[in-house]
C-alpha positions in Angstrom: 100.6 108.8 124.9 103.7 108.3 122.9 103.8 105.0 121.1 106.6 103.4 119.1 106.7 100.0 117.5 109.0 98.8 120.2 106.6 100.0 122.9 103.8 98.3 121.0 105.6 95.0 121.0 106.4 95.3 124.7 102.8 96.1 125.6 101.6 93.0 123.7 103.5 90.8 126.1 100.9 91.0 128.9 100.3 88.7 131.8 97.9 85.8 131.2 94.4 86.3 132.4 92.1 83.6 133.6 90.7 81.5 130.8 87.1 81.0 130.0 87.7 77.4 129.0 89.5 74.8 131.2 93.2 75.1 131.2 94.7 72.9 128.4 96.6 69.9 129.3 100.4 70.2 129.2 102.2 68.1 126.7 104.7 65.6 128.0 108.4 65.6 127.1 111.6 67.5 127.9 109.9 70.9 127.6 106.6 71.7 129.2 104.2 73.2 126.7 100.5 73.9 126.4 98.3 73.9 123.4 98.0 77.4 121.9 94.6 78.9 122.3 92.6 82.2 121.9 90.8 83.6 125.0 87.9 86.0 124.7 88.2 88.7 127.3 85.3 90.9 126.4 81.5 90.5 126.9 79.6 88.6 124.2 76.8 90.5 122.6 73.8 89.2 120.7 74.9 86.5 118.2 78.6 87.0 118.9 78.8 83.2 119.5 77.9 82.7 115.9 81.3 84.2 115.0 83.4 83.3 118.0 82.7 79.6 117.8 85.1 77.1 119.3 86.2 76.0 115.9 86.8 79.5 114.7 88.8 80.4 117.8 90.8 77.2 117.3 91.6 78.3 113.7 92.7 81.8 115.0 94.9 80.0 117.5 96.5 78.0 114.7 97.2 81.2 112.7 98.8 82.9 115.7 100.8 79.8 116.6 102.3 79.7 113.1 102.6 83.3 112.1 102.5 85.7 115.1 106.2 85.3 115.6 107.0 86.4 112.1 104.7 89.3 112.5 106.6 90.5 115.5 109.9 90.1 113.7 108.6 92.2 110.8 107.4 94.9 113.1 110.9 95.1 114.5 112.2 95.5 111.0 109.8 98.4 110.4 111.3 100.1 113.5 114.8 99.7 112.2 113.8 101.0 108.8 112.3 104.1 110.4 115.5 104.7 112.3 117.6 104.3 109.1 115.4 106.9 107.3 115.6 109.3 110.2 119.4 109.0 110.0 119.5 109.9 106.3 119.2 106.6 104.6 116.7 106.9 101.7 114.4 104.1 100.5 115.8 102.5 97.4 115.1 99.8 94.8 116.6 96.7 96.4 119.8 95.4 94.7 119.2 91.9 96.1 115.9 91.6 94.2 117.0 93.1 90.9 116.6 89.8 89.2 112.9 89.7 90.1 112.3 93.2 88.6 114.3 92.4 85.5 112.7 89.0 84.8 109.9 89.7 82.3 108.7 86.1 82.4 106.5 85.9 85.5 102.9 87.0 86.0 100.4 87.1 88.9 97.3 85.0 89.1 95.2 87.9 88.1 91.4 88.5 88.6 89.4 85.8 90.3 85.7 85.2 89.5 83.8 88.5 89.9 86.9 90.6 89.8 87.4 90.9 86.1 85.7 94.3 85.9 86.6 96.7 88.8 86.0 100.0 87.1 84.2 101.5 90.2 84.7 100.2 93.8 82.9 101.7 96.7 84.6 101.8 100.1 83.1 101.8 103.5 82.7 100.3 106.9 80.9 97.0 107.6 78.1 98.1 110.0 74.8 96.9 108.7 73.4 100.1 107.3 76.6 101.0 105.4 77.0 97.4 104.2 73.4 97.4 102.8 74.0 100.8 101.1 77.2 99.5 99.5 75.6 96.3 98.3 72.8 98.3 96.7 75.2 100.9 95.2 75.7 99.5 91.7 79.5 99.5 92.2 81.4 96.5 90.8 83.3 95.9 94.0 82.6 96.7 97.7 85.8 97.2 99.8 84.3 95.9 103.1 86.6 97.9 105.4 87.6 96.6 108.8 90.6 99.0 108.8 90.8 102.8 108.3 87.1 103.3 107.8 86.2 101.3 110.9 86.8 102.3 114.5 87.9 99.0 116.0 85.5 98.9 119.0 84.7 95.4 120.1 81.2 95.8 118.7 82.4 97.1 115.4 84.8 94.2 114.9 82.4 91.4 115.7 79.2 92.9 114.3 81.1 93.8 111.1 81.8 90.1 110.8 78.1 89.4 111.4 77.2 91.9 108.7 79.4 90.0 106.2 78.2 86.6 107.4 74.6 87.6 106.9 75.2 89.4 103.6 76.7 86.2 102.1 73.6 84.3 103.2 71.0 86.8 101.8 69.7 87.8 105.2 71.2 91.2 105.9 68.7 93.7 107.2 68.7 96.8 109.3 66.1 99.0 111.0 67.2 102.4 112.1 66.2 103.9 115.5 63.7 106.0 113.5 62.1 102.9 112.1 63.5 103.1 108.6 64.1 99.7 107.1 67.1 98.8 105.0 67.4 95.7 102.8 69.6 94.5 100.0 67.5 94.9 96.9 70.0 95.0 94.0 69.8 92.2 91.5 73.6 92.2 91.1 75.6 93.1 94.2 79.3 94.1 94.2 82.0 91.6 94.6 83.2 91.8 98.2 86.8 92.5 98.9 87.5 92.6 102.7 90.2 94.7 104.2 91.6 93.5 107.5 93.5 95.6 109.9 97.2 96.3 109.3 100.1 94.3 110.8 100.7 97.0 113.5 97.3 96.7 115.1 96.2 94.3 117.8 92.8 93.0 119.0 93.0 93.5 122.7 89.7 91.8 123.4 91.2 88.5 122.3 94.3 87.0 123.9 96.6 84.5 122.3 98.2 82.0 124.7 101.2 80.5 123.1 102.9 77.1 123.7 104.9 78.5 126.6 101.8 79.7 128.4 102.5 83.4 127.6 99.5 85.6 126.8 99.5 88.5 124.4 97.0 90.6 122.5 95.9 88.9 119.3 96.8 90.3 115.9 94.1 92.5 114.4 95.1 91.3 110.9 94.9 87.6 111.8 91.6 88.1 113.7 89.9 89.9 110.8 91.2 87.6 108.1 90.8 84.4 110.1 87.1 85.0 111.2 86.0 86.1 107.7 87.9 83.3 105.9 86.8 80.6 108.3 83.1 81.4 108.2 82.7 82.6 104.6 85.3 81.1 102.2 83.1 78.2 101.2 80.0 80.4 100.9 81.9 82.8 98.7 83.1 80.1 96.4 79.6 78.6 96.2 78.3 82.0 95.1 80.7 82.1 92.2 83.2 84.5 93.7 85.8 83.8 96.3 87.6 85.0 99.5 89.2 88.2 98.4 91.2 90.7 100.5 92.7 94.1 100.4 96.1 94.1 102.2 96.9 97.4 103.9 100.0 99.2 105.2 102.6 96.8 103.8 106.1 98.1 104.0 108.1 95.3 102.3 107.9 92.2 100.2 108.6 90.2 103.3 105.3 91.3 104.7 103.7 90.3 101.5 105.3 86.8 101.8 103.8 86.5 105.3 100.4 87.1 103.9 101.0 84.6 101.1 102.1 81.9 103.7 98.9 82.6 105.6 96.8 82.1 102.5 98.5 78.8 101.7 98.0 77.5 105.2 94.4 78.7 105.4 93.4 77.1 102.1 95.1 73.8 103.0 93.5 73.9 106.5 89.9 74.3 105.1 90.4 72.1 102.0 90.2 74.9 99.5 92.2 74.7 96.3 95.4 76.7 96.3 95.1 80.0 94.4 91.4 80.5 95.3 92.3 83.5 97.5 92.9 86.8 95.7 94.6 89.7 97.3 94.9 93.3 96.2 97.7 95.2 97.9 97.5 98.8 98.8 100.7 100.6 98.0 100.4 103.2 100.7 103.9 103.5 102.1 107.0 105.0 100.5 108.9 101.8 101.4 106.4 99.6 99.4 106.6 101.9 96.4 110.1 100.8 95.9 109.1 97.1 96.1 106.0 96.8 94.0 107.5 94.1 91.7 108.7 92.1 94.7 105.3 92.4 96.5 103.5 91.1 93.4 106.1 88.3 93.1 105.7 87.1 96.6 101.9 87.0 96.2 101.9 86.0 92.6 99.8 82.8 93.1 97.1 84.8 95.0 97.4 88.4 93.6 94.9 90.3 91.6 96.5 93.8 91.7 97.7 96.9 93.5 95.9 100.0 94.7 97.2 103.5 94.9 96.4 104.3 98.5 97.1 108.0 98.1 96.2 109.3 101.6 98.3 106.8 103.6 101.0 107.2 101.0 101.2 111.0 101.8 101.2 110.2 105.5 104.0 107.7 105.1 106.2 110.3 103.4 105.6 112.9 106.1 106.2 110.2 108.8 109.3 108.8 107.2 111.1 112.1 106.5 109.5 114.2 109.3 112.9 114.9 111.0 115.1 115.3 107.9 115.0 119.1 107.7 113.1 121.8 106.0 113.7 120.4 102.5 111.1 117.7 103.4 108.5 120.0 104.9 105.2 119.7 102.9 102.8 122.5 102.3 99.1 122.6 103.2 97.4 119.3 102.7 95.2 120.6 99.9 98.3 121.5 97.9 99.5 117.9 97.8 97.5 116.9 94.7 97.8 113.8 92.5 99.5 115.9 89.9 102.5 117.0 91.9 105.6 115.3 90.5 106.3 112.7 93.3 102.7 111.6 93.2 102.7 111.3 89.5 105.8 109.2 89.6 104.2 106.9 92.2 101.0 106.3 90.2 102.7 106.0 86.9 105.1 103.4 88.3 102.1 101.5 89.9 100.2 101.2 86.6 103.3 100.2 84.6 104.3 97.6 87.2 100.9 96.1 87.5 100.2 95.8 83.7 103.7 94.3 83.1 102.7 91.5 85.5 99.0 91.0 84.4 97.7 92.7 87.6 94.9 95.3 87.9 95.9 98.8 88.9 93.2 100.4 91.0 93.1 104.1 91.6 92.6 105.9 94.9 89.8 107.7 96.6 89.0 111.3 96.0 88.1 112.8 99.4 85.3 115.0 97.9 81.8 113.9 98.7 78.4 115.3 97.6 75.9 117.0 99.9 72.3 116.3 99.1 71.2 119.4 100.9 73.7 121.7 99.2 73.6 121.7 95.3 76.7 123.9 95.1 78.8 121.6 97.2 77.6 118.7 95.2 78.5 120.4 91.9 82.0 121.1 93.1 82.4 117.6 94.4 81.3 116.0 91.2 83.6 118.3 89.1 86.5 117.3 91.3 85.8 113.6 91.1 85.2 113.8 87.4 88.7 115.3 86.8 90.3 112.9 89.2 88.8 109.8 87.6 89.4 111.1 84.1 93.1 111.4 84.8 93.2 107.9 86.4 91.4 106.2 83.4 93.6 108.1 81.0 96.7 107.0 82.8 95.8 103.3 82.5 94.1 102.5 85.8 91.6 99.6 85.5 89.3 101.0 88.2 88.9 103.4 91.0 87.5 104.1 94.5 84.6 106.2 95.6 83.3 106.7 99.1 79.7 107.7 98.3 77.1 106.0 96.1 76.2 109.3 94.4 79.7 109.5 93.0 79.5 106.1 91.2 77.8 107.4 88.0 80.4 110.1 87.6 83.4 107.8 88.2 81.9 105.1 85.9 81.3 107.5 83.1 85.0 108.4 83.0 86.1 104.7 83.0 83.4 103.8 80.5 84.7 106.4 78.1 88.1 104.7 78.1 87.3 101.1 78.6 84.1 100.8 76.6 83.0 97.2 76.7 86.4 95.9 77.9 86.5 94.8 81.6 89.9 96.5 82.1 93.0 97.8 80.3 95.6 95.4 81.7 96.8 94.9 78.2 97.9 98.6 78.0 101.5 98.3 78.9 103.1 101.6 79.9 106.5 101.0 78.3 106.9 104.8 78.3 107.2 104.9 82.1 110.7 105.0 83.6 110.5 106.2 87.2 113.7 106.7 89.2 114.2 106.7 92.9 114.9 110.5 92.8 111.5 111.1 91.2 109.7 109.1 93.9 111.5 111.2 96.5 111.2 114.6 94.8 109.3 116.3 97.6 110.8 119.8 97.2 109.3 120.2 93.8 105.8 120.4 95.3 106.2 124.1 96.1 103.2 125.6 97.9 103.0 127.2 101.2 102.0 126.5 104.8 99.2 128.9 105.6 97.4 129.8 108.8 94.3 128.4 107.2 96.0 125.1 106.5 97.2 124.8 110.1 93.8 125.6 111.4 92.1 123.1 109.1 94.6 120.3 110.2 93.9 120.9 113.8 90.1 121.1 113.4 89.9 118.0 111.1 92.1 115.9 113.3 90.2 116.7 116.5 86.8 116.2 114.9 87.8 112.9 113.3 89.5 111.5 116.5 86.3 112.4 118.4 84.2 110.6 115.9 86.6 107.6 115.9 86.4 107.4 119.7 82.6 107.2 119.5 82.9 104.3 117.1 82.6 106.0 113.7 85.7 105.5 111.6 84.5 107.3 108.4 83.3 110.8 108.9 82.1 113.5 106.6 83.9 116.7 107.7 83.7 120.0 105.7 82.3 118.1 102.7 85.3 115.7 102.6 85.3 112.1 103.6 87.8 111.7 106.4 89.2 108.4 107.7 92.2 107.4 109.8 94.6 108.1 106.9 93.5 111.7 106.4 93.6 112.3 110.1 97.1 110.9 110.2 98.2 113.4 107.5 96.7 116.3 109.5 98.4 115.4 112.8 101.7 114.4 111.3 101.9 117.7 109.4 101.3 119.6 112.6 104.1 117.6 114.3 106.5 118.3 111.4 105.7 122.0 111.2 106.2 122.4 114.9 109.5 120.6 115.0 110.8 122.4 112.0 109.9 125.8 113.4 107.8 126.5 110.2 106.7 130.0 109.5 103.3 130.4 107.8 102.9 132.4 104.6 101.4 135.1 106.8 104.5 135.3 108.8 103.4 133.5 112.0 105.8 130.9 113.5 104.0 127.7 114.3 104.6 126.8 118.0 103.0 125.0 120.9 101.2 128.1 122.0 99.6 128.8 118.7 98.5 125.1 118.2 97.0 124.9 121.7 95.1 128.1 120.9 93.8 126.6 117.7 92.7 123.5 119.5 90.7 125.5 122.0 89.1 127.5 119.2 88.3 124.4 117.2 86.4 122.8 120.1 84.7 126.1 121.1 83.3 126.4 117.6 81.7 122.9 117.8 78.3 122.0 119.4 78.9 119.8 122.5 76.5 117.0 123.2 75.9 114.3 125.7 78.4 111.5 125.2 80.8 113.5 123.0 84.5 112.6 123.2 86.1 116.0 122.5 88.0 116.0 125.8 89.5 112.6 125.0 90.1 113.7 121.4 92.1 116.7 122.7 94.2 114.4 124.8 94.9 112.0 121.9 95.8 114.9 119.6 98.2 116.3 122.2 100.0 113.0 122.5 100.3 112.4 118.7 101.0 115.9 117.5 102.6 118.0 120.3 104.9 115.6 122.1 108.6 115.3 121.2 108.3 111.7 120.3 106.3 110.8 117.2 103.9 107.9 117.5 103.9 105.8 114.4 100.1 105.6 114.2 97.6 107.7 116.2 95.2 104.7 116.4 97.6 102.5 118.4 97.8 104.6 121.5 94.2 105.8 121.2 93.0 102.2 120.9 95.0 101.0 123.9 93.7 103.9 126.1 90.1 104.4 125.1 88.6 101.5 123.1 
């Protein structure tokens, strides 16, 4: 299924379904209006009513009433930006915001309680088992991920909220089907920073009915943020921390302003002092890379830092320049390392921008993971992570991500060696960094080749990840790498680009539909089938996002609409 932002916006304008609650009374006056409300259209599982309370749903309705329109407007701006890029207009540092970049006098709020030291953060989904493992991991921060590491099934969305609800009340437990029991046993648990879904995603199991009586799918961002904030903000503050968020997929400072407006409203609405919220923004689009200062400025009263979201950043570049000719064709995914010039420019600029404004710079996630059953794989993974984190700490980052508890000691050792007893190195100003627009866009200097092995890997990884995602698992270990939606996006977008640019592999084979279809069949034939697998659906999704003439902006949008 081909999906564009305009199609997504149109699909969200659905007919109203029958409400579970009595129809609200219409207001009197010249114009007939109804009170905005949220309707639950999916079955309620055990304890779901503890999250989907009438007061919480009323809060979600208020958020949508005030901010859903702006969200739609900004998604339309994204569409125009993509059209401009396809027509040859490069991203640039905005002339209209030059005064913000040149003004050295402003700073962001900085770290909130429990965020002063972020040298190692563990990322992962919010199911009960993974939540307990993260809380016991010894990391400084847990990125509780409702986004790329979570398949947004109805159960995952609400039960993830229940996991967080219970964790903050010291009652999170889990018993596996085999009878193994999991409990939080750590004396000091990580500070929780929750990542809601991006602006482009909807929650189709909740419908927002606006004042005109129109019904549309709720915003995934507002649902994830609103439920977590409504139920847990006071508990987080009482525990000496606070409601903290990672903000994904931003493409402009206007989108950052929307989040800031939401924070201001939510704090006022629940009687929480302004500035209690802290946000860390993932710089994971090429458009946002040119607006780091402006994003920090719009969020300055609520901002703790920026994160180098490397995998989505690479995907963003492929997506943005996919139809601009062979000059923009990237080599095999494994050749796009953090040391190629355009990635170095991006990370150096991020550290310098953050520290200039008193913000934390958090490094990205190395995809390598250990294998407890294979010492050689583990040794290679630890060596790769060690080198990656040593570079980040040396460059001035204040912390980094890992995706597996066994990687925490390795990552911590590299940051300990640089930080010592200091909680961070925000005071290390990178005055030596002067990054130009040309350096951020220097894709041709990567070099490298497109190989038959690289094509085969992309096809296999994308299909296996999509199959996992369709079954409800959003973070999957594949070939000793941790794959999530971002890395699957790289794989399928490269296939699309290579096909449409008639790319020839290093071995001399032209990449065409026939060869990709053959690789798809070979990939599935090599995998064990099992009852309940979703490989047939995964093939269908992959075809729609990699082989069709139109390029869907996100593979998850169409797959969610069709299958979840």
